[in-house]
C-alpha positions as CSV (number, residue, x, y, z in Angstrom):
1,M,-81.0,-85.5,-64.2
2,H,-78.7,-85.5,-61.2
3,E,-78.6,-82.1,-59.5
4,R,-75.6,-81.0,-57.4
5,T,-75.3,-78.2,-55.0
6,V,-72.7,-75.4,-55.3
7,D,-71.1,-76.8,-52.2
8,Q,-70.7,-80.2,-53.8
9,I,-69.3,-78.8,-57.0
10,L,-66.8,-76.5,-55.2
11,G,-65.9,-79.2,-52.8
12,Q,-65.0,-81.6,-55.6
13,S,-63.0,-78.9,-57.4
14,W,-61.1,-78.1,-54.1
15,Q,-60.3,-81.8,-53.6
16,S,-58.9,-82.0,-57.1
17,W,-56.7,-78.9,-56.5
18,Q,-55.6,-80.2,-53.1
19,S,-54.6,-83.5,-54.6
20,Y,-52.6,-81.7,-57.3
21,A,-50.9,-79.5,-54.8
22,Q,-50.0,-82.4,-52.5
23,E,-48.5,-84.2,-55.5
24,K,-46.4,-81.2,-56.4
25,I,-45.3,-80.6,-52.8
26,A,-44.1,-84.2,-52.6
27,H,-41.6,-83.4,-55.4
28,T,-40.5,-80.1,-53.9
29,G,-36.7,-79.7,-53.7
30,E,-36.1,-82.2,-56.5
31,D,-33.9,-81.1,-59.3
32,Y,-35.5,-79.7,-62.4
33,P,-34.1,-77.9,-65.4
34,G,-33.2,-74.3,-64.5
35,R,-33.4,-74.8,-60.7
36,D,-29.8,-73.6,-60.1
37,R,-30.4,-70.5,-62.2
38,G,-33.7,-69.8,-60.4
39,I,-31.9,-70.1,-57.0
40,E,-29.1,-67.9,-58.3
41,L,-31.6,-65.2,-59.3
42,F,-34.2,-65.4,-56.5
43,G,-32.6,-67.4,-53.7
44,E,-33.9,-70.6,-52.1
45,P,-37.7,-70.9,-52.2
46,A,-39.5,-70.5,-48.9
47,P,-40.7,-73.8,-47.3
48,F,-44.3,-74.7,-48.1
49,E,-45.4,-74.4,-44.5
50,E,-44.1,-70.8,-44.4
51,V,-45.9,-69.9,-47.7
52,V,-49.3,-71.2,-46.6
53,A,-49.0,-70.4,-42.9
54,P,-51.8,-67.9,-42.8
55,F,-54.2,-70.2,-44.5
56,G,-53.2,-73.8,-43.5
57,A,-53.4,-76.8,-45.8
58,E,-57.2,-76.7,-45.8
């Protein structure tokens, strides 16, 4: 049986989420259904860098 450490498990999970986030960020600003209504109600979304500023990409 292959044993993994907690660090390995969490590291793999983090890499998966980071890949997912990077893919979604790449499509930021593209049109999607309801985008105009969302902007009308809530304004333009903050840039990614501003949202994660206290934490960084890592």
